[in-house]
KOLLUMNU-679702 format. One record per residue (C-alpha): residue number from 1; y, z, x. Coordinates in Angstrom, 3 decimals, m for minus. Layout:
residues N
pos_Y_Z_X
NUM_Y_Z_X
...
***
This chain:
residues 388
pos_Y_Z_X
1_80.496_m105.989_69.937
2_77.010_m104.436_72.148
3_78.163_m106.820_75.382
4_81.937_m105.266_74.680
5_80.465_m101.649_74.175
6_78.578_m101.907_76.749
7_81.317_m103.636_79.364
8_83.411_m100.082_78.357
9_80.240_m97.890_79.039
10_80.182_m99.736_82.510
11_84.231_m99.405_83.678
12_84.031_m95.874_82.436
13_80.872_m94.700_84.598
14_82.541_m97.150_87.579
15_86.078_m94.865_87.139
16_84.256_m91.787_86.725
17_82.326_m92.248_90.176
18_85.627_m93.719_92.286
19_87.328_m91.002_90.471
20_84.421_m88.084_92.185
21_84.272_m89.871_95.312
22_88.383_m89.405_95.721
23_87.796_m85.978_95.156
24_85.704_m85.801_98.715
25_88.224_m88.042_100.058
26_90.864_m85.510_99.687
27_88.425_m82.763_101.361
28_87.251_m80.279_98.293
29_84.302_m79.992_96.405
30_85.017_m79.807_93.343
31_82.607_m82.072_91.274
32_80.186_m83.236_93.863
33_79.208_m82.097_97.575
34_77.760_m83.324_100.170
35_76.045_m81.791_103.952
36_76.560_m83.369_107.208
37_73.865_m82.086_108.930
38_70.147_m80.897_108.056
39_70.107_m77.302_108.265
40_69.475_m77.716_103.943
41_66.404_m79.912_105.018
42_64.328_m80.715_103.154
43_65.915_m79.047_99.697
44_69.527_m81.436_100.973
45_68.725_m83.922_103.201
46_71.267_m84.960_105.517
47_74.181_m86.980_103.919
48_72.681_m86.113_100.592
49_75.553_m85.044_97.922
50_75.165_m82.374_95.190
51_76.861_m81.106_92.129
52_78.948_m77.908_93.072
53_80.123_m75.883_90.243
54_83.538_m74.034_91.469
55_82.573_m70.141_91.732
56_84.892_m69.402_89.325
57_82.319_m71.020_86.825
58_79.656_m69.314_88.193
59_80.301_m65.598_88.886
60_78.495_m63.815_91.663
61_75.779_m65.462_92.959
62_72.813_m64.431_93.719
63_70.113_m64.474_96.155
64_68.311_m67.823_96.181
65_71.481_m69.764_95.183
66_73.174_m72.532_97.625
67_76.455_m72.004_97.959
68_79.507_m73.868_100.109
69_81.598_m71.164_101.456
70_84.092_m71.235_104.559
71_82.781_m69.886_107.426
72_84.389_m68.698_110.604
73_82.347_m69.240_113.179
74_79.266_m71.870_111.826
75_80.571_m75.602_113.636
76_83.996_m73.937_114.417
77_84.676_m73.064_111.163
78_85.387_m74.530_107.557
79_82.733_m75.988_104.363
80_79.252_m75.119_104.737
81_76.804_m75.432_102.735
82_73.923_m72.676_102.867
83_71.641_m70.543_100.477
84_71.993_m66.873_100.087
85_69.027_m64.528_100.883
86_70.484_m61.134_100.946
87_73.668_m59.092_99.452
88_74.928_m56.255_101.314
89_77.899_m53.898_100.577
90_78.953_m55.963_103.577
91_79.276_m59.303_102.227
92_76.829_m61.999_101.792
93_73.672_m62.864_104.056
94_72.851_m66.948_104.107
95_71.506_m68.791_105.972
96_70.390_m73.130_105.735
97_66.797_m73.294_104.969
98_65.801_m75.582_107.746
99_67.297_m72.860_110.435
100_64.604_m70.176_111.695
101_67.467_m67.096_111.476
102_70.446_m66.231_109.324
103_73.983_m67.166_110.076
104_74.492_m63.410_110.822
105_72.221_m63.656_113.336
106_74.052_m66.054_115.169
107_77.290_m64.259_114.483
108_78.882_m65.268_111.305
109_80.629_m62.107_109.921
110_78.713_m61.586_106.540
111_80.107_m64.060_103.242
112_82.580_m62.603_100.733
113_82.945_m63.720_97.582
114_86.619_m64.868_98.240
115_85.180_m67.176_100.826
116_82.921_m68.747_98.318
117_83.891_m71.962_96.828
118_81.578_m73.392_94.887
119_77.921_m73.110_94.163
120_75.153_m76.194_94.198
121_73.426_m76.629_90.069
122_70.094_m76.345_90.017
123_68.010_m77.601_87.545
124_64.801_m75.443_87.187
125_65.099_m73.719_90.282
126_65.750_m76.948_92.619
127_68.914_m77.923_93.673
128_70.124_m81.479_91.711
129_70.847_m83.892_94.834
130_72.469_m87.343_95.121
131_70.738_m89.554_97.822
132_72.938_m90.630_100.590
133_76.472_m90.043_98.661
134_77.933_m88.452_101.355
135_76.830_m90.932_104.192
136_78.653_m92.986_101.591
137_81.751_m91.338_101.671
138_81.944_m90.241_105.356
139_81.900_m94.062_106.047
140_84.804_m94.448_103.725
141_86.617_m91.776_105.068
142_86.185_m92.912_108.830
143_87.569_m96.404_107.296
144_90.329_m94.317_105.843
145_91.560_m92.397_108.582
146_91.007_m95.029_110.915
147_93.519_m97.351_108.219
148_95.968_m94.690_108.195
149_95.986_m94.231_111.691
150_97.138_m97.708_112.532
151_99.426_m97.534_110.112
152_100.592_m94.770_111.501
153_101.031_m96.025_114.815
154_102.285_m99.447_113.567
155_105.497_m97.592_111.963
156_105.225_m95.078_114.681
157_105.181_m91.916_113.022
158_102.412_m89.214_113.563
159_100.872_m89.250_109.955
160_101.675_m91.537_107.070
161_100.261_m90.409_104.107
162_98.174_m87.037_104.588
163_96.302_m85.340_101.858
164_99.135_m85.263_99.020
165_100.848_m88.320_99.826
166_96.878_m90.102_99.551
167_97.295_m88.827_95.864
168_100.369_m89.831_95.726
169_99.443_m93.580_97.074
170_96.290_m93.258_94.307
171_98.457_m92.564_91.315
172_100.861_m95.259_92.031
173_99.238_m97.962_92.944
174_96.935_m97.305_89.605
175_99.549_m96.589_87.612
176_101.258_m100.246_89.071
177_98.333_m101.789_88.455
178_98.023_m100.445_85.332
179_101.249_m101.460_83.501
180_101.188_m105.100_85.347
181_97.250_m105.703_83.492
182_98.864_m104.134_80.038
183_101.656_m106.437_80.393
184_99.835_m109.674_81.395
185_97.489_m108.605_78.633
186_100.491_m108.654_75.688
187_101.506_m111.847_77.353
188_98.474_m113.577_77.348
189_97.601_m112.082_73.475
190_101.469_m113.694_72.283
191_100.497_m116.989_74.173
192_96.774_m116.971_72.282
193_98.644_m115.961_69.096
194_100.551_m118.892_69.313
195_98.046_m121.951_70.484
196_94.931_m120.785_69.141
197_94.016_m120.143_65.607
198_89.822_m120.676_65.558
199_88.495_m119.837_69.006
200_87.861_m115.947_69.865
201_87.577_m114.701_72.930
202_88.621_m111.705_72.755
203_85.377_m110.422_74.372
204_86.319_m112.041_77.596
205_89.327_m109.590_78.264
206_89.085_m105.761_79.649
207_89.232_m103.583_76.535
208_93.491_m101.861_76.144
209_91.254_m98.504_75.533
210_89.643_m98.882_78.473
211_92.332_m99.395_80.746
212_93.944_m96.311_79.642
213_90.560_m94.192_79.953
214_90.679_m95.335_83.516
215_94.119_m94.861_84.246
216_94.392_m91.240_82.400
217_91.198_m90.252_85.080
218_93.171_m91.412_87.832
219_95.934_m89.063_87.015
220_93.906_m86.036_86.084
221_92.188_m87.056_89.127
222_95.890_m86.835_91.302
223_96.931_m83.967_89.168
224_93.736_m81.619_90.049
225_94.542_m82.490_93.631
226_97.510_m81.978_94.300
227_96.210_m78.498_92.416
228_93.503_m77.749_94.348
229_94.057_m78.932_97.740
230_96.365_m77.074_98.898
231_95.251_m73.739_97.233
232_92.232_m72.229_98.130
233_91.242_m68.781_100.276
234_93.418_m67.905_103.249
235_91.354_m65.567_105.746
236_93.414_m63.348_108.459
237_91.378_m61.798_111.565
238_93.018_m58.122_110.942
239_92.630_m55.840_114.120
240_92.956_m52.481_113.820
241_94.412_m51.289_117.249
242_95.563_m47.834_119.003
243_99.011_m48.996_119.596
244_101.859_m51.021_117.734
245_102.340_m54.602_118.240
246_104.679_m57.553_117.817
247_101.578_m59.557_116.776
248_101.807_m58.910_112.859
249_97.748_m59.538_112.676
250_97.545_m56.115_115.004
251_98.036_m53.585_113.465
252_98.133_m49.855_114.564
253_94.713_m48.527_112.657
254_96.286_m46.242_109.410
255_99.259_m47.864_109.085
256_100.439_m50.459_106.527
257_101.421_m54.116_108.587
258_102.868_m56.935_106.715
259_101.243_m60.694_107.101
260_103.777_m63.734_105.334
261_102.182_m65.974_103.394
262_104.164_m69.623_103.501
263_103.869_m71.253_99.800
264_105.217_m74.954_100.177
265_105.238_m77.664_97.796
266_104.987_m81.193_99.391
267_105.380_m83.355_95.981
268_107.699_m84.019_93.576
269_106.807_m81.807_90.826
270_107.469_m77.621_90.998
271_104.377_m75.595_90.708
272_103.804_m72.175_90.437
273_101.166_m70.099_92.644
274_99.300_m66.356_92.211
275_98.319_m65.262_94.828
276_95.285_m62.064_94.417
277_94.397_m60.143_97.494
278_90.811_m59.569_97.376
279_90.414_m55.805_98.593
280_91.607_m52.730_98.260
281_93.408_m52.069_101.641
282_95.133_m55.518_100.548
283_98.381_m56.060_98.623
284_100.656_m59.270_97.833
285_104.130_m58.970_96.242
286_105.208_m60.794_95.238
287_102.097_m62.058_93.165
288_103.741_m65.443_91.443
289_106.101_m68.015_92.887
290_107.421_m70.922_91.231
291_108.363_m73.634_94.160
292_110.593_m76.815_93.615
293_110.049_m80.010_94.628
294_109.452_m80.282_98.387
295_110.674_m76.849_98.949
296_108.930_m73.509_100.193
297_109.286_m69.847_99.776
298_106.704_m66.737_101.368
299_105.182_m64.399_99.857
300_104.236_m60.816_101.444
301_100.738_m59.486_102.490
302_100.387_m56.374_103.334
303_97.339_m55.044_105.100
304_96.363_m51.010_105.587
305_94.636_m50.630_109.244
306_91.643_m48.569_108.219
307_91.216_m45.663_110.695
308_88.397_m47.036_113.058
309_89.305_m49.629_115.549
310_87.918_m52.558_115.449
311_87.928_m56.579_113.514
312_88.599_m56.905_109.794
313_88.872_m60.196_108.179
314_90.972_m60.470_105.463
315_90.951_m62.673_102.659
316_93.942_m63.606_100.111
317_93.396_m66.377_97.595
318_96.284_m69.061_95.846
319_95.613_m70.326_92.442
320_98.730_m73.275_92.435
321_99.179_m75.110_89.125
322_101.789_m78.059_88.204
323_104.813_m76.866_86.482
324_104.241_m78.838_83.541
325_103.886_m75.861_80.825
326_106.187_m73.483_79.870
327_106.107_m70.556_82.458
328_104.932_m67.406_80.069
329_102.018_m70.354_78.594
330_100.994_m70.413_82.197
331_101.087_m66.745_82.589
332_99.023_m66.123_79.209
333_96.166_m68.703_80.648
334_96.516_m67.471_83.769
335_95.223_m63.765_82.190
336_93.013_m65.465_80.013
337_90.821_m67.052_83.299
338_92.434_m68.152_86.490
339_90.847_m71.886_85.191
340_92.344_m72.032_82.201
341_95.860_m73.238_82.852
342_94.391_m75.822_85.267
343_92.161_m77.362_82.222
344_95.410_m77.277_80.364
345_97.591_m79.008_82.726
346_94.550_m81.831_82.841
347_93.538_m81.940_79.412
348_98.018_m82.656_78.842
349_98.493_m85.231_81.475
350_95.260_m87.259_80.828
351_95.675_m86.622_76.815
352_99.149_m87.590_77.158
353_98.454_m90.453_79.816
354_95.947_m91.993_77.301
355_98.297_m91.759_74.559
356_101.150_m93.610_76.141
357_98.924_m96.081_77.475
358_97.687_m96.473_74.433
359_101.166_m97.050_73.321
360_101.852_m99.152_75.962
361_99.041_m101.563_75.185
362_99.925_m101.642_71.779
363_98.232_m101.193_68.898
364_95.372_m103.364_69.784
365_94.492_m107.193_69.968
366_95.996_m109.778_67.838
367_93.314_m112.075_68.440
368_90.465_m109.624_67.557
369_92.328_m108.502_64.376
370_92.518_m112.293_63.248
371_88.526_m113.015_63.867
372_88.082_m109.927_61.635
373_90.323_m111.546_58.852
374_88.727_m114.620_59.007
375_85.056_m113.277_58.800
376_85.888_m111.004_55.970
377_87.790_m114.129_54.511
378_84.869_m116.004_55.082
379_82.670_m113.431_53.405
380_84.564_m113.062_50.375
381_84.223_m117.494_50.012
382_80.973_m116.704_50.461
383_80.440_m114.393_48.000
384_82.421_m116.817_45.338
385_79.918_m119.413_45.863
386_77.128_m117.206_44.896
387_78.882_m116.383_42.212
388_80.158_m119.111_40.740
***
């Protein structure tokens, strides 16, 4: 019994770790992040990972917090992990622990709340790190990219999978393997029930509960990737100018310009997206749109150019959800918190997948039930012998 429980626990741990690695391969630090450079040494060494808590769950950062944000200038832009060292009316001042100057001294604009995607988890003031996690993920990512490149060249296409395609492939492969394994297990149990009456080798087979839980985790990972990776914060480099321009990002000062924001759905499941603006001078219409399978729509981002000419970064954030719950339910959950629909959807998919897996696997292992009956009968005979 202990051996069986230990195997189940180890299997679940492996599945969870693989799920987290897949999340990193999909390019979004939802639960784990890592650094690729030495700018945060000695707090986080190059290639080490850390626990990344989404900003929606942590609230506004404070000086001393290590955050993951969408940089505009650092190494050409992209996700950067640095520490908040100060807060100003213009935004946050950030710096890598190993750097002698702040990011803003190096030309990076002040970091705004909409750019921050996660905060590193700290215990007693120290960031919780995972040694070499990033090194492993980067190696896997490079290997996966090489495989995709070769397959794309072989099939004569520009790209074979991509982000959403990878999530679909993971889900499809896991579903296929799960169904095959479940059918094999049920046939094996039936065959054993016909040929064996005394052997009890149920411990040698994978517990169907473990299979169901593992598949549910993979479904949750794929669904999470479909909602998180295509969404996020979009930045616009708006210029307040003294003249009109055909460029939608160049707006005559004191006037309002309109910028289209595309919302596309490359998957098979319809989605609902909420697009919100960051700042009083920015508005979005409509704020909620639904997109069908392999379809695309657009919302309008209206920007009021300040009277003073200059460069003004503007941000809009999209929250995307799979349309598997009624729209009024998603609306109500979104009003509570933007992460509430996400939790409801993954709970529905994960719980439903687990329940379906348990139904598909059957009520249980027939050999284990027979062994339990034999043990009860043996105990009953022993009690009878002792009585007589």
